[in-house]
Every structure is written in C-alpha cells, then in structure tokens.
FIKOLZA-1660 file (N, C-alpha, C; in steps of 0.1 Angstrom, whole numbers, plus 5000, padded with zeros to 4 digits):
% residues 231
   i   px   py   pz ch aa at
   1 5071 8149 5769  A  M  N
   1 5077 8154 5779  A  M CA
   1 5084 8142 5783  A  M  C
   2 5093 8146 5790  A  I  N
   2 5102 8134 5797  A  I CA
   2 5102 8137 5812  A  I  C
   3 5098 8130 5821  A  L  N
   3 5103 8139 5835  A  L CA
   3 5112 8125 5843  A  L  C
   4 5124 8129 5845  A  W  N
   4 5131 8119 5852  A  W CA
   4 5132 8121 5865  A  W  C
   5 5129 8111 5876  A  S  N
   5 5130 8104 5888  A  S CA
   5 5134 8094 5891  A  S  C
   6 5145 8097 5901  A  K  N
   6 5153 8082 5904  A  K CA
   6 5146 8072 5914  A  K  C
   7 5132 8074 5918  A  F  N
   7 5125 8066 5927  A  F CA
   7 5110 8068 5923  A  F  C
   8 5106 8073 5921  A  L  N
   8 5095 8079 5918  A  L CA
   8 5085 8086 5929  A  L  C
   9 5091 8082 5942  A  I  N
   9 5092 8087 5950  A  I CA
   9 5101 8098 5959  A  I  C
  10 5094 8107 5971  A  K  N
  10 5105 8113 5977  A  K CA
  10 5115 8110 5981  A  K  C
  11 5129 8114 5977  A  Y  N
  11 5138 8110 5985  A  Y CA
  11 5149 8123 5990  A  Y  C
  12 5161 8116 5994  A  E  N
  12 5170 8125 5999  A  E CA
  12 5185 8119 6006  A  E  C
  13 5194 8123 5992  A  E  N
  13 5207 8117 5993  A  E CA
  13 5214 8117 6008  A  E  C
  14 5222 8108 6018  A  R  N
  14 5225 8109 6027  A  R CA
  14 5243 8117 6025  A  R  C
  15 5242 8124 6033  A  M  N
  15 5253 8133 6029  A  M CA
  15 5268 8133 6042  A  M  C
  16 5279 8131 6037  A  V  N
  16 5292 8128 6046  A  V CA
  16 5300 8141 6045  A  V  C
  17 5303 8151 6048  A  N  N
  17 5311 8161 6051  A  N CA
  17 5307 8168 6039  A  N  C
  18 5290 8169 6036  A  N  N
  18 5287 8180 6022  A  N CA
  18 5291 8170 6008  A  N  C
  19 5293 8157 6014  A  S  N
  19 5295 8149 5999  A  S CA
  19 5286 8141 6000  A  S  C
  20 5279 8136 5987  A  G  N
  20 5268 8128 5984  A  G CA
  20 5277 8112 5986  A  G  C
  21 5268 8106 5994  A  T  N
  21 5275 8089 5998  A  T CA
  21 5267 8078 5987  A  T  C
  22 5258 8084 5982  A  G  N
  22 5248 8076 5971  A  G CA
  22 5241 8064 5979  A  G  C
  23 5239 8068 5993  A  V  N
  23 5227 8062 5999  A  V CA
  23 5215 8069 6001  A  V  C
  24 5203 8068 5999  A  F  N
  24 5193 8074 6001  A  F CA
  24 5184 8073 6009  A  F  C
  25 5178 8082 6013  A  N  N
  25 5163 8080 6025  A  N CA
  25 5156 8080 6015  A  N  C
  26 5143 8066 6016  A  L  N
  26 5134 8067 6009  A  L CA
  26 5118 8067 6013  A  L  C
  27 5113 8080 6011  A  H  N
  27 5100 8083 6018  A  H CA
  27 5088 8072 6011  A  H  C
  28 5085 8060 6014  A  L  N
  28 5075 8049 6007  A  L CA
  28 5061 8057 6004  A  L  C
  29 5054 8063 6012  A  D  N
  29 5043 8068 6013  A  D CA
  29 5043 8087 6004  A  D  C
  30 5053 8087 5996  A  K  N
  30 5053 8102 5994  A  K CA
  30 5058 8105 5980  A  K  C
  31 5048 8110 5969  A  V  N
  31 5057 8109 5956  A  V CA
  31 5068 8120 5952  A  V  C
  32 5074 8121 5944  A  D  N
  32 5086 8129 5942  A  D CA
  32 5075 8138 5932  A  D  C
  33 5075 8149 5938  A  E  N
  33 5068 8163 5933  A  E CA
  33 5077 8166 5917  A  E  C
  34 5087 8165 5914  A  K  N
  34 5092 8169 5904  A  K CA
  34 5087 8162 5890  A  K  C
  35 5079 8148 5893  A  W  N
  35 5071 8144 5881  A  W CA
  35 5058 8148 5886  A  W  C
  36 5051 8144 5899  A  A  N
  36 5039 8145 5900  A  A CA
  36 5032 8155 5899  A  A  C
  37 5041 8168 5900  A  S  N
  37 5034 8180 5894  A  S CA
  37 5030 8184 5882  A  S  C
  38 5038 8179 5876  A  K  N
  38 5036 8179 5862  A  K CA
  38 5025 8172 5857  A  K  C
  39 5022 8159 5858  A  I  N
  39 5014 8155 5852  A  I CA
  39 4999 8154 5847  A  I  C
  40 4991 8161 5858  A  P  N
  40 4980 8166 5859  A  P CA
  40 4972 8174 5846  A  P  C
  41 4961 8166 5841  A  G  N
  41 4959 8175 5827  A  G CA
  41 4964 8165 5813  A  G  C
  42 4977 8157 5817  A  L  N
  42 4982 8152 5803  A  L CA
  42 4972 8141 5800  A  L  C
  43 4971 8134 5786  A  D  N
  43 4962 8120 5785  A  D CA
  43 4971 8107 5789  A  D  C
  44 4981 8107 5786  A  Y  N
  44 4989 8093 5787  A  Y CA
  44 5000 8099 5791  A  Y  C
  45 5004 8087 5803  A  V  N
  45 5016 8085 5812  A  V CA
  45 5022 8074 5813  A  V  C
  46 5035 8073 5811  A  I  N
  46 5042 8062 5809  A  I CA
  46 5052 8062 5823  A  I  C
  47 5051 8049 5830  A  I  N
  47 5061 8050 5845  A  I CA
  47 5067 8041 5842  A  I  C
  48 5079 8042 5841  A  S  N
  48 5091 8031 5847  A  S CA
  48 5101 8035 5857  A  S  C
  49 5103 8022 5863  A  D  N
  49 5115 8026 5876  A  D CA
  49 5121 8016 5875  A  D  C
  50 5132 8012 5890  A  A  N
  50 5134 8000 5898  A  A CA
  50 5149 7997 5895  A  A  C
  51 5159 8001 5883  A  H  N
  51 5178 8000 5887  A  H CA
  51 5183 8010 5897  A  H  C
  52 5174 8024 5900  A  W  N
  52 5182 8030 5914  A  W CA
  52 5182 8021 5924  A  W  C
  53 5170 8015 5930  A  F  N
  53 5169 8009 5938  A  F CA
  53 5179 8000 5944  A  F  C
  54 5186 7996 5934  A  S  N
  54 5199 7983 5935  A  S CA
  54 5210 7990 5944  A  S  C
  55 5208 7995 5957  A  R  N
  55 5217 8003 5964  A  R CA
  55 5211 8000 5980  A  R  C
  56 5223 8002 5987  A  K  N
  56 5220 8012 5998  A  K CA
  56 5210 8020 6003  A  K  C
  57 5200 8017 6008  A  N  N
  57 5188 8029 6010  A  N CA
  57 5179 8025 6025  A  N  C
  58 5175 8036 6026  A  Y  N
  58 5169 8034 6038  A  Y CA
  58 5155 8037 6037  A  Y  C
  59 5142 8032 6044  A  L  N
  59 5131 8031 6041  A  L CA
  59 5124 8041 6053  A  L  C
  60 5116 8050 6047  A  Y  N
  60 5105 8059 6055  A  Y CA
  60 5090 8058 6052  A  Y  C
  61 5084 8053 6063  A  D  N
  61 5068 8057 6063  A  D CA
  61 5065 8066 6071  A  D  C
  62 5055 8077 6066  A  Q  N
  62 5051 8087 6077  A  Q CA
  62 5063 8094 6083  A  Q  C
  63 5074 8094 6077  A  D  N
  63 5088 8099 6082  A  D CA
  63 5094 8095 6093  A  D  C
  64 5088 8080 6093  A  K  N
  64 5095 8077 6107  A  K CA
  64 5104 8063 6095  A  K  C
  65 5114 8058 6102  A  L  N
  65 5126 8050 6096  A  L CA
  65 5119 8038 6101  A  L  C
  66 5117 8027 6089  A  I  N
  66 5109 8015 6094  A  I CA
  66 5120 8006 6088  A  I  C
  67 5130 8005 6080  A  G  N
  67 5138 7994 6072  A  G CA
  67 5146 8001 6067  A  G  C
  68 5152 7991 6061  A  C  N
  68 5164 7995 6046  A  C CA
  68 5163 7985 6036  A  C  C
  69 5174 7992 6028  A  V  N
  69 5177 7975 6017  A  V CA
  69 5193 7979 6019  A  V  C
  70 5197 7964 6016  A  Y  N
  70 5210 7960 6012  A  Y CA
  70 5214 7966 6026  A  Y  C
  71 5213 7966 6041  A  C  N
  71 5223 7972 6046  A  C CA
  71 5224 7962 6061  A  C  C
  72 5236 7962 6067  A  N  N
  72 5236 7951 6077  A  N CA
  72 5237 7963 6092  A  N  C
  73 5226 7973 6090  A  D  N
  73 5227 7983 6105  A  D CA
  73 5218 7971 6118  A  D  C
  74 5220 7972 6131  A  V  N
  74 5218 7964 6141  A  V CA
  74 5200 7973 6143  A  V  C
  75 5194 7961 6148  A  N  N
  75 5180 7966 6149  A  N CA
  75 5175 7974 6138  A  N  C
  76 5176 7972 6124  A  I  N
  76 5168 7977 6115  A  I CA
  76 5163 7963 6102  A  I  C
  77 5149 7967 6099  A  T  N
  77 5150 7955 6092  A  T CA
  77 5151 7958 6074  A  T  C
  78 5162 7948 6072  A  D  N
  78 5165 7947 6057  A  D CA
  78 5151 7942 6047  A  D  C
  79 5144 7949 6043  A  F  N
  79 5131 7946 6037  A  F CA
  79 5136 7942 6024  A  F  C
  80 5144 7942 6018  A  G  N
  80 5150 7937 6002  A  G CA
  80 5142 7946 5993  A  G  C
  81 5152 7942 5981  A  L  N
  81 5151 7950 5967  A  L CA
  81 5133 7954 5964  A  L  C
  82 5129 7940 5961  A  N  N
  82 5116 7940 5956  A  N CA
  82 5103 7948 5965  A  N  C
  83 5107 7947 5977  A  F  N
  83 5098 7954 5986  A  F CA
  83 5097 7970 5982  A  F  C
  84 5112 7978 5982  A  S  N
  84 5109 7987 5981  A  S CA
  84 5104 7995 5963  A  S  C
  85 5106 7984 5958  A  I  N
  85 5102 7989 5942  A  I CA
  85 5087 7987 5943  A  I  C
  86 5081 7978 5948  A  R  N
  86 5066 7979 5948  A  R CA
  86 5064 7988 5954  A  R  C
  87 5066 7995 5967  A  M  N
  87 5059 8003 5972  A  M CA
  87 5062 8018 5969  A  M  C
  88 5071 8019 5964  A  S  N
  88 5073 8031 5957  A  S CA
  88 5065 8030 5940  A  S  C
  89 5062 8019 5934  A  L  N
  89 5055 8019 5925  A  L CA
  89 5039 8019 5931  A  L  C
  90 5037 8018 5941  A  R  N
  90 5024 8020 5943  A  R CA
  90 5020 8031 5951  A  R  C
  91 5027 8038 5956  A  S  N
  91 5025 8054 5960  A  S CA
  91 5024 8061 5945  A  S  C
  92 5031 8061 5934  A  A  N
  92 5029 8063 5922  A  A CA
  92 5014 8062 5915  A  A  C
  93 5012 8050 5916  A  L  N
  93 4998 8052 5911  A  L CA
  93 4988 8051 5919  A  L  C
  94 4987 8049 5932  A  N  N
  94 4978 8058 5944  A  N CA
  94 4977 8071 5938  A  N  C
  95 4990 8079 5936  A  F  N
  95 4988 8092 5933  A  F CA
  95 4979 8093 5918  A  F  C
  96 4981 8089 5911  A  I  N
  96 4974 8090 5901  A  I CA
  96 4955 8089 5900  A  I  C
  97 4954 8078 5907  A  Y  N
  97 4944 8075 5911  A  Y CA
  97 4933 8084 5918  A  Y  C
  98 4941 8089 5925  A  D  N
  98 4932 8101 5933  A  D CA
  98 4937 8114 5933  A  D  C
  99 4943 8114 5919  A  C  N
  99 4945 8128 5911  A  C CA
  99 4929 8134 5912  A  C  C
 100 4927 8146 5912  A  E  N
 100 4915 8150 5909  A  E CA
 100 4915 8155 5893  A  E  C
 101 4927 8159 5890  A  E  N
 101 4928 8166 5877  A  E CA
 101 4933 8155 5868  A  E  C
 102 4931 8146 5869  A  C  N
 102 4939 8132 5859  A  C CA
 102 4926 8125 5857  A  C  C
 103 4914 8130 5856  A  K  N
 103 4904 8121 5849  A  K CA
 103 4907 8120 5835  A  K  C
 104 4906 8108 5829  A  G  N
 104 4907 8106 5817  A  G CA
 104 4919 8101 5809  A  G  C
 105 4930 8100 5819  A  M  N
 105 4943 8097 5815  A  M CA
 105 4944 8084 5815  A  M  C
 106 4955 8079 5808  A  V  N
 106 4956 8064 5809  A  V CA
 106 4970 8064 5806  A  V  C
 107 4974 8054 5820  A  T  N
 107 4987 8053 5825  A  T CA
 107 4991 8037 5821  A  T  C
 108 5005 8035 5818  A  F  N
 108 5010 8028 5816  A  F CA
 108 5024 8027 5821  A  F  C
 109 5026 8012 5830  A  V  N
 109 5034 8010 5838  A  V CA
 109 5045 8000 5823  A  V  C
 110 5057 8006 5821  A  R  N
 110 5065 7997 5817  A  R CA
 110 5073 7989 5824  A  R  C
 111 5072 7976 5822  A  T  N
 111 5077 7963 5829  A  T CA
 111 5094 7966 5832  A  T  C
 112 5098 7958 5837  A  Y  N
 112 5115 7958 5844  A  Y CA
 112 5120 7955 5834  A  Y  C
 113 5131 7967 5832  A  S  N
 113 5141 7964 5818  A  S CA
 113 5152 7954 5823  A  S  C
 114 5156 7944 5821  A  P  N
 114 5165 7935 5828  A  P CA
 114 5182 7944 5824  A  P  C
 115 5190 7943 5830  A  A  N
 115 5208 7943 5825  A  A CA
 115 5213 7931 5826  A  A  C
 116 5224 7930 5820  A  H  N
 116 5231 7918 5812  A  H CA
 116 5243 7921 5817  A  H  C
 117 5247 7922 5829  A  F  N
 117 5259 7921 5835  A  F CA
 117 5265 7906 5836  A  F  C
 118 5278 7903 5833  A  E  N
 118 5281 7891 5834  A  E CA
 118 5300 7891 5842  A  E  C
 119 5301 7885 5848  A  G  N
 119 5312 7884 5856  A  G CA
 119 5315 7894 5866  A  G  C
 120 5304 7899 5869  A  G  N
 120 5303 7910 5883  A  G CA
 120 5291 7921 5878  A  G  C
 121 5292 7930 5888  A  T  N
 121 5280 7938 5883  A  T CA
 121 5287 7955 5879  A  T  C
 122 5281 7960 5880  A  W  N
 122 5284 7974 5872  A  W CA
 122 5294 7981 5878  A  W  C
 123 5301 7978 5893  A  N  N
 123 5307 7985 5897  A  N CA
 123 5321 7976 5901  A  N  C
 124 5321 7964 5898  A  N  N
 124 5331 7956 5903  A  N CA
 124 5337 7943 5893  A  N  C
 125 5338 7951 5879  A  G  N
 125 5342 7945 5867  A  G CA
 125 5332 7937 5857  A  G  C
 126 5319 7939 5860  A  G  N
 126 5304 7932 5852  A  G CA
 126 5308 7938 5838  A  G  C
 127 5304 7931 5828  A  S  N
 127 5308 7934 5812  A  S CA
 127 5294 7930 5805  A  S  C
 128 5293 7933 5794  A  C  N
 128 5284 7928 5784  A  C CA
 128 5287 7929 5774  A  C  C
 129 5293 7917 5767  A  N  N
 129 5300 7915 5753  A  N CA
 129 5295 7904 5746  A  N  C
 130 5283 7905 5748  A  R  N
 130 5278 7895 5735  A  R CA
 130 5275 7899 5724  A  R  C
 131 5272 7893 5715  A  T  N
 131 5269 7900 5698  A  T CA
 131 5258 7893 5695  A  T  C
 132 5248 7886 5698  A  R  N
 132 5240 7880 5692  A  R CA
 132 5227 7883 5705  A  R  C
 133 5214 7881 5700  A  P  N
 133 5204 7876 5712  A  P CA
 133 5210 7858 5718  A  P  C
 134 5202 7861 5730  A  Y  N
 134 5203 7845 5735  A  Y CA
 134 5193 7840 5727  A  Y  C
 135 5195 7826 5726  A  G  N
 135 5187 7817 5720  A  G CA
 135 5175 7811 5733  A  G  C
 136 5165 7803 5732  A  K  N
 136 5154 7802 5738  A  K CA
 136 5156 7795 5750  A  K  C
 137 5171 7784 5745  A  E  N
 137 5175 7774 5757  A  E CA
 137 5187 7780 5765  A  E  C
 138 5191 7795 5763  A  E  N
 138 5204 7803 5771  A  E CA
 138 5195 7812 5780  A  E  C
 139 5189 7815 5778  A  A  N
 139 5184 7825 5791  A  A CA
 139 5171 7822 5801  A  A  C
 140 5173 7826 5813  A  D  N
 140 5165 7816 5822  A  D CA
 140 5155 7825 5825  A  D  C
 141 5142 7821 5815  A  T  N
 141 5132 7832 5816  A  T CA
 141 5120 7823 5826  A  T  C
 142 5125 7815 5832  A  D  N
 142 5115 7806 5842  A  D CA
 142 5117 7811 5855  A  D  C
 143 5130 7810 5860  A  K  N
 143 5134 7815 5876  A  K CA
 143 5139 7829 5876  A  K  C
 144 5137 7836 5865  A  S  N
 144 5150 7852 5865  A  S CA
 144 5140 7859 5875  A  S  C
 145 5149 7862 5883  A  T  N
 145 5147 7875 5892  A  T CA
 145 5141 7885 5888  A  T  C
 146 5145 7889 5872  A  D  N
 146 5137 7899 5866  A  D CA
 146 5121 7899 5865  A  D  C
 147 5116 7885 5865  A  L  N
 147 5107 7881 5860  A  L CA
 147 5099 7882 5874  A  L  C
 148 5106 7881 5883  A  E  N
 148 5097 7884 5894  A  E CA
 148 5093 7900 5899  A  E  C
 149 5101 7909 5899  A  L  N
 149 5100 7920 5897  A  L CA
 149 5088 7925 5886  A  L  C
 150 5091 7917 5872  A  R  N
 150 5079 7919 5862  A  R CA
 150 5063 7917 5868  A  R  C
 151 5061 7906 5875  A  R  N
 151 5049 7902 5883  A  R CA
 151 5047 7909 5892  A  R  C
 152 5053 7916 5904  A  Q  N
 152 5048 7924 5909  A  Q CA
 152 5045 7937 5906  A  Q  C
 153 5051 7945 5894  A  Q  N
 153 5045 7952 5888  A  Q CA
 153 5030 7951 5881  A  Q  C
 154 5032 7941 5873  A  V  N
 154 5021 7937 5869  A  V CA
 154 5006 7933 5883  A  V  C
 155 5009 7929 5893  A  E  N
 155 5003 7933 5902  A  E CA
 155 4996 7943 5907  A  E  C
 156 5006 7950 5906  A  E  N
 156 5000 7965 5911  A  E CA
 156 4993 7973 5902  A  E  C
 157 4995 7969 5889  A  V  N
 157 4985 7978 5876  A  V CA
 157 4970 7971 5881  A  V  C
 158 4971 7958 5884  A  E  N
 158 4959 7950 5882  A  E CA
 158 4951 7957 5896  A  E  C
 159 4957 7957 5907  A  R  N
 159 4954 7964 5916  A  R CA
 159 4944 7978 5917  A  R  C
 160 4954 7987 5912  A  V  N
 160 4946 7998 5911  A  V CA
 160 4938 7999 5901  A  V  C
 161 4942 7988 5887  A  G  N
 161 4932 7992 5878  A  G CA
 161 4919 7984 5879  A  G  C
 162 4914 7974 5891  A  K  N
 162 4901 7974 5890  A  K CA
 162 4890 7985 5891  A  K  C
 163 4892 7997 5901  A  E  N
 163 4887 8003 5903  A  E CA
 163 4893 8018 5896  A  E  C
 164 4901 8018 5890  A  G  N
 164 4906 8032 5881  A  G CA
 164 4893 8035 5873  A  G  C
 165 4891 8021 5864  A  N  N
 165 4880 8027 5852  A  N CA
 165 4869 8035 5857  A  N  C
 166 4865 8032 5870  A  G  N
 166 4851 8035 5880  A  G CA
 166 4856 8053 5880  A  G  C
 167 4867 8058 5880  A  K  N
 167 4870 8074 5883  A  K CA
 167 4879 8076 5870  A  K  C
 168 4876 8072 5857  A  G  N
 168 4876 8079 5846  A  G CA
 168 4893 8078 5841  A  G  C
 169 4898 8068 5848  A  R  N
 169 4916 8061 5847  A  R CA
 169 4914 8052 5841  A  R  C
 170 4924 8047 5837  A  A  N
 170 4929 8032 5830  A  A CA
 170 4944 8033 5832  A  A  C
 171 4945 8019 5838  A  F  N
 171 4959 8017 5841  A  F CA
 171 4964 8003 5833  A  F  C
 172 4975 8002 5828  A  R  N
 172 4981 7994 5816  A  R CA
 172 4990 7987 5819  A  R  C
 173 4994 7978 5815  A  V  N
 173 5008 7974 5814  A  V CA
 173 5016 7976 5803  A  V  C
 174 5029 7979 5797  A  L  N
 174 5036 7978 5789  A  L CA
 174 5048 7970 5790  A  L  C
 175 5044 7953 5788  A  D  N
 175 5053 7946 5790  A  D CA
 175 5066 7939 5783  A  D  C
 176 5081 7947 5788  A  V  N
 176 5088 7945 5776  A  V CA
 176 5100 7935 5787  A  V  C
 177 5095 7931 5795  A  T  N
 177 5107 7923 5803  A  T CA
 177 5111 7908 5795  A  T  C
 178 5103 7901 5791  A  R  N
 178 5107 7888 5787  A  R CA
 178 5118 7893 5772  A  R  C
 179 5108 7900 5764  A  A  N
 179 5118 7900 5751  A  A CA
 179 5130 7909 5752  A  A  C
 180 5133 7917 5764  A  M  N
 180 5145 7921 5766  A  M CA
 180 5154 7913 5772  A  M  C
 181 5148 7901 5778  A  L  N
 181 5154 7894 5789  A  L CA
 181 5167 7886 5776  A  L  C
 182 5158 7885 5763  A  M  N
 182 5165 7877 5753  A  M CA
 182 5178 7887 5744  A  M  C
 183 5180 7900 5751  A  R  N
 183 5188 7906 5742  A  R CA
 183 5197 7911 5749  A  R  C
 184 5211 7906 5754  A  P  N
 184 5222 7907 5763  A  P CA
 184 5229 7916 5751  A  P  C
 185 5229 7916 5740  A  D  N
 185 5237 7919 5728  A  D CA
 185 5231 7934 5727  A  D  C
 186 5219 7940 5733  A  G  N
 186 5217 7956 5727  A  G CA
 186 5224 7965 5737  A  G  C
 187 5237 7965 5750  A  H  N
 187 5235 7975 5755  A  H CA
 187 5250 7986 5750  A  H  C
 188 5252 7993 5757  A  P  N
 188 5262 7998 5750  A  P CA
 188 5277 7996 5757  A  P  C
 189 5276 7986 5768  A  G  N
 189 5289 7981 5775  A  G CA
 189 5303 7993 5776  A  G  C
 190 5312 7986 5774  A  E  N
 190 5326 7998 5771  A  E CA
 190 5322 8010 5766  A  E  C
 191 5312 8009 5752  A  Y  N
 191 5315 8021 5747  A  Y CA
 191 5307 8033 5746  A  Y  C
 192 5303 8034 5764  A  W  N
 192 5290 8044 5764  A  W CA
 192 5294 8056 5763  A  W  C
 193 5308 8057 5763  A  G  N
 193 5315 8073 5764  A  G CA
 193 5313 8083 5777  A  G  C
 194 5314 8075 5788  A  N  N
 194 5310 8083 5797  A  N CA
 194 5324 8089 5802  A  N  C
 195 5333 8097 5800  A  K  N
 195 5347 8104 5802  A  K CA
 195 5346 8101 5822  A  K  C
 196 5340 8100 5828  A  W  N
 196 5338 8106 5841  A  W CA
 196 5339 8090 5850  A  W  C
 197 5337 8080 5840  A  M  N
 197 5334 8064 5849  A  M CA
 197 5340 8057 5840  A  M  C
 198 5356 8059 5835  A  K  N
 198 5359 8048 5825  A  K CA
 198 5368 8038 5831  A  K  C
 199 5364 8027 5824  A  G  N
 199 5366 8015 5830  A  G CA
 199 5358 8005 5835  A  G  C
 200 5340 8010 5835  A  Y  N
 200 5329 8008 5840  A  Y CA
 200 5322 8001 5827  A  Y  C
 201 5314 7996 5826  A  N  N
 201 5301 7988 5815  A  N CA
 201 5289 7994 5816  A  N  C
 202 5284 7995 5809  A  D  N
 202 5271 8003 5809  A  D CA
 202 5263 7992 5804  A  D  C
 203 5257 7979 5810  A  C  N
 203 5247 7968 5805  A  C CA
 203 5236 7970 5812  A  C  C
 204 5232 7985 5814  A  V  N
 204 5215 7988 5820  A  V CA
 204 5212 7993 5810  A  V  C
 205 5213 8003 5801  A  H  N
 205 5207 8011 5790  A  H CA
 205 5209 8007 5779  A  H  C
 206 5202 8011 5768  A  W  N
 206 5203 8004 5754  A  W CA
 206 5206 8012 5748  A  W  C
 207 5210 8007 5735  A  C  N
 207 5219 8015 5722  A  C CA
 207 5205 8017 5718  A  C  C
 208 5206 8027 5709  A  L  N
 208 5199 8036 5696  A  L CA
 208 5205 8035 5688  A  L  C
 209 5200 8030 5672  A  P  N
 209 5188 8023 5674  A  P CA
 209 5190 8006 5684  A  P  C
 210 5182 7998 5682  A  G  N
 210 5185 7990 5692  A  G CA
 210 5173 7983 5694  A  G  C
 211 5175 7968 5704  A  P  N
 211 5162 7962 5710  A  P CA
 211 5148 7972 5715  A  P  C
 212 5153 7983 5722  A  I  N
 212 5144 7988 5729  A  I CA
 212 5130 7997 5716  A  I  C
 213 5139 7996 5701  A  D  N
 213 5128 8003 5692  A  D CA
 213 5112 7992 5691  A  D  C
 214 5117 7982 5699  A  V  N
 214 5103 7971 5699  A  V CA
 214 5097 7981 5709  A  V  C
 215 5094 7987 5719  A  W  N
 215 5091 7992 5728  A  W CA
 215 5082 8006 5720  A  W  C
 216 5086 8010 5710  A  N  N
 216 5078 8017 5704  A  N CA
 216 5068 8012 5696  A  N  C
 217 5069 7999 5688  A  D  N
 217 5059 7994 5687  A  D CA
 217 5049 7987 5695  A  D  C
 218 5051 7984 5706  A  L  N
 218 5042 7980 5715  A  L CA
 218 5033 7991 5723  A  L  C
 219 5042 8000 5722  A  L  N
 219 5033 8013 5725  A  L CA
 219 5021 8021 5714  A  L  C
 220 5029 8017 5703  A  L  N
 220 5016 8024 5693  A  L CA
 220 5007 8014 5693  A  L  C
 221 5010 8002 5693  A  V  N
 221 4998 7992 5691  A  V CA
 221 4989 7999 5707  A  V  C
 222 4995 7998 5719  A  A  N
 222 4986 8002 5727  A  A CA
 222 4980 8012 5728  A  A  C
 223 4986 8022 5722  A  L  N
 223 4978 8035 5722  A  L CA
 223 4967 8036 5713  A  L  C
 224 4970 8028 5705  A  E  N
 224 4956 8025 5690  A  E CA
 224 4946 8018 5697  A  E  C
 225 4950 8008 5705  A  R  N
 225 4940 8002 5713  A  R CA
 225 4931 8012 5723  A  R  C
 226 4940 8017 5730  A  E  N
 226 4931 8026 5742  A  E CA
 226 4928 8040 5736  A  E  C
 227 4926 8045 5724  A  A  N
 227 4921 8059 5719  A  A CA
 227 4906 8058 5716  A  A  C
 228 4901 8066 5723  A  G  N
 228 4888 8070 5729  A  G CA
 228 4882 8062 5734  A  G  C
 229 4889 8059 5747  A  V  N
 229 4887 8051 5758  A  V CA
 229 4875 8055 5765  A  V  C
 230 4877 8068 5768  A  F  N
 230 4867 8074 5779  A  F CA
 230 4861 8085 5770  A  F  C
 231 4858 8081 5762  A  K  N
 231 4850 8091 5751  A  K CA
 231 4835 8081 5748  A  K  C
% end
C-alpha cells in the first residue's frame, strides 16, 4: 500500500480567486489523516518527506500562526526549511508512538533523497545532464545541506526510538542519503515526459530501473534483521 502525503502533516493550500498559489499553511502539530488513518494494524511502515517543503509556507501550532519558511513578511519569523521538516517528522513519529493500534509496528524513516540541479533550481533552468556517478572527490559529502537534513532525521528517529521499544514499537533509519548524493546521473532530467511542464527538468525523482534499486536491497536486509523483533 502506497500513501502519498505532501508534508506528513495537515495542510491547506492558500487560494487567490479560487486558484491555488503553491503556498501552504502547515499545521506542525497535526498529522495528515490521509496516511495516519490507514496505518493502524500494519506491521511495517516506511516514511519519507522533505522536497515539498522547499517553497514559501506558513507554519501553525495549535491553529496559531507562529512563523513561515521562505517569506519576507513583516513581523513573521522565518524558521527556515530544516525546522519545518524536523517538526513534521516529529509529529508523524509521535503519532505512531502514541497510536494504540500500532503495537508491533516497525517504522522506517527513509533519509533525505538529494536532488541534483545544476545551473539553477527546478523552476529557473536547473538541469541534471551528467552521465556517470560522482567520483569520491567530486561530491560535497562533508558540508552538504542534504546531510544536515539527514542528521536531523536520524536524531528524530533516535529520540522516539529510545522509548518506542518499550511500547512495542520499533523505529529505524533506512539511510540512503550519502549513496544517492553520488548519483547525479540517475534522474529523468528533461526526459520525464510531463507534457504540462515542458521546459522543466526533473532532477528530484529517480529513473526506474536506476540508483534507487539499492533502496530495495537495503530494505530487504533491514526487514530480515527486524523479522520477529516483537515475537
């Protein structure tokens, strides 16, 4: 079962003249029921997020506006991208931790999957035309903001995992970030075939088959390791 959620948390798109603006209100303390209502009773859950946060968003806690991301509004604090991603993941993990029908569940958090735009971003000419993986000396694997996002995801898993086993829930990391940093050649780029967005390059998603086949290998090893963890 695949459940798609933009942010893992509750959200509404801001509208102008009945048209979407691409700007969202994010409720950091409330999970998105589209996925949360479906997972009770499952044995394994894999969570991932991040790329949808890279836009102007307004942040709410207990239905009160507390700040924003990528805004220049007067008297509103810009908390930055990492804060919103961390808090959404925290809410998702807390929901699973507190879920009475989730006993015995093993939750994997797939770490941040890097994009590889060069010469711009997704909407201003960025592309990904490389035809081979990075060499070790080419990728910035020590100072990358991608690794900072990975670090905070790992911290959130470790935070909830310290107590989760005591409640019959396990929380694990499916760590793909560093491996995917090395594969700028694995994206559809200009060949993604979206007729509604011609002229844009997809340097976020991955080709199938392609580098993300390793994700399945990592997951199978992790599942074998977790088999019978609560038996």
